[in-house]
N, C-alpha and C positions, 0 to 999 in steps of 0.2 A: 768241691764239697762232696765228701763221700756219703754213702748211704746212712751211716750211723749219725753223722752230723745233721743230715737232712731230717732224719727221724727225730733227733733231739730238738732241732729248730722248730719242726712242726708241733712237737709236744709242748714246747714252750709258748708258742704264739698261735696255737690253733684257735684260741678264743677270739683272736683278732683277724686271722686270715680268712676264715669262712664269711664273717659279716662283710669284710672288705670286698671279697670276690662277689658276694651277692649284691652289695651296694653298687659296685662298679657295673655289674651286669644290668641291674635295674636302671642305673643312670644311662647306660648305653641304649637300653631298650626305650627309655623315655625320650632321649634326644633324637634318636635316629628312626624310631618306629612310631611310638604313640603320638608325640608332638606333631610331626608332619601330617599324620593321618587326621589328627584333631583339627589342625589348621585347614586342611583340605575339606573336611566335613563342614566346618563353619563357612568357608568360602562357597562351597556348593549350595548350602542352605540359603546363603545371602543371594546368590545368583538365581536360585529357584524362586525366592520371594520377589526379586525384581522382575523375573519373567512372568510370574503370575500377575503382578501389578500392571505390567506393560500390556499383557494380554487383555486384562479387564478394561484398561484404558482404551485400547484400540477397538475393542468390542463396542464400548459406549460411543466411540467416535464414529464407527460404522453405522450404528443405529441412528446417531444424530444426522449423518449425511443422508441416510435413507429417508429421514423425515422431511428433508428440505424439498421444496417445490422447485424443480429445475427451471421451469418456464418463468416462475416469479423471479428467481435469481437472475435469469438472462435479461428480463425486462429491467430490473434494477441496475444491472451492469450497463445496459444500453443507455439508460437515462443518465447514469453517472459519467460515462464516457462522452456523451453528447454535451454535458456541461463542462467537463474537465478532461479533454481527450489526451491521449498519450503522445500525440505529435501535432504538427501544424496542419490545420484543416482550413486552408485558404478558401476553398469553394464553399464550404458550409458557412463560414464567417461572412463572406461577401453576400451570400444569399440571405442570411439572417439580418445583416445590416440594412439591406434593401427592404426587407419586410418591415423591420421596426421603423425605418424612416417613412415608409408608406403609411403604416399604421398611425404615425404621429402627424401626418399631413404634410410631409416634406418630399421634395423630389431630389434624387441623388444626382449630383453633378459629377462626382468622381470618387473613386476609392483607390487609394495608393497604399501598397504594402511597404513597411519600413524595416528597420533593423531589428534583430533579435537581441534578447538580453537574458541573463541568468542570475537568479537570486535564491540562495539556499537551495532547496529542492524544487524550486518553481521556475519554469521557463516561460518566456513571453515574447511576443513580437508586436511591433507597432503597426497600427493601421490609421491612416489619415482619411477621414470621411468628410466630404464637402457636400452640403445639401442646401436647398433653397426652399423657403417657406415663410409662413407668417411668424412674426416675432413673438406673438402671443403664445405660440405653440412650442417654443423652445423648451420650456419646462416639461412639457409632455414628452418631448423627444428624450430629454435627459432621464426622465423617470422610466421610460420604456427601456432605455439602454441599461440603466442600473438594475432593473428587475428582469433583465434578459435571462433565459434559462442557461445561456452560455456564459461562463465566467469571463467577464471583461471589465475593464476599469477605464473610466473617462479621465484622462490625465490633463487635458487642456481644451479650451474652447475659445475660438475667435469669432466675433460677430462683426460682419462688415455692414456698411450703410445699406439701407433698404433701397430697393429698386422697384420698378413696376411689376416685376415678377415675384417679389418678396425679399426677405432678408437672407443674405448669404451667411451660412454658418460653417465653420471649419472645426472639426473635432479631432483631437488626438486620442486614440483609444489603444490601450494595452490589452492584447488577447492572451489569456493564460492557458498553459497546457503543462503536462508533466508526464515523463516516461513512467510506464507501469513498473511497479516493484517486481524484481525477479526473485527475491528471496521472501517466501511466504512462511518460512519456518520449516522445521523438520517434521517427520512423521510423528514424532513424540510431542509436538507442540499442540496445545489445545486449539479447537476451532475458534476463529474470531467470530464475534457476535456483533450485529449492528445494534447500536444504542437507540433509545427512543428518539433522541434528537436526530440521529442519522436517518431513521425511518421516516420521520416527518419531513426532513429535507428532501429525501427521494420522492416522497408523495407530492411535495410542492413542485419538484422538477418535472414530474410526469404531467401535472396539470398545466404548467407553463409551456412545456414542450408541445402539448396537444393544442393549446391556444395559438401559439406562434405558427405551428405547421398548418393550421386551418385558416390563417389570415390571408386575404387577397392582397396582392401588392400592386400599387399603382406608381411605384417609383421608377422613373426613367433614368437609366444609367448612361451617362455620356462621358466616356473615358477621355482624360486629357494627358497626352503623351504616352510613353511606353514605360511599363513597370515590369521589372524582372522579379517574379515572386520567389526566386531561389536565392536572392541576395540576402 
């Protein structure tokens, strides 16, 4: 195409060429400059809003943590773990059963540790408690066991014939425990709060723990045979 033809072509289509070039330039500018910058701006504003909200949430979380009484929380945790520990506490359970038997007017003949079992998120192991005492006090013994600050369940009871020393009672007890949760939520999770019912339960545990720990025990333990507590 020579110069004269080019001039003729431009003269003929100049009303279309200029708007087309301007339109294509504007489209190029929108697609490759304005739109990416607008998207980036919106994204940055969204991230900024999220950071502000997170900052405010964490600040409120810090203030809530500072308002907690550390000693009070430690006591509540101690009461909770004493009732529902994270692992097998053979020594504590044996001592507790001796105390409760003595409080109920029974003498301990033997305590044997049995097999472990697992159900849902709850673990347990079996304890066989053999005591001797007055038949009229069996209900008292059961009541003290059921109201123990330690989570235990009486699964079975056998009553032998009375002798000069009293009635022989054999109890099968399930002692409950549960591993502590390792996942307490992320830093963005809200702080867990104790409900009114949970607060009342912990208060009850504290009272019952104090009562049991202050009880004198007159139960005599006479082991029968050898028991491996690690089975």
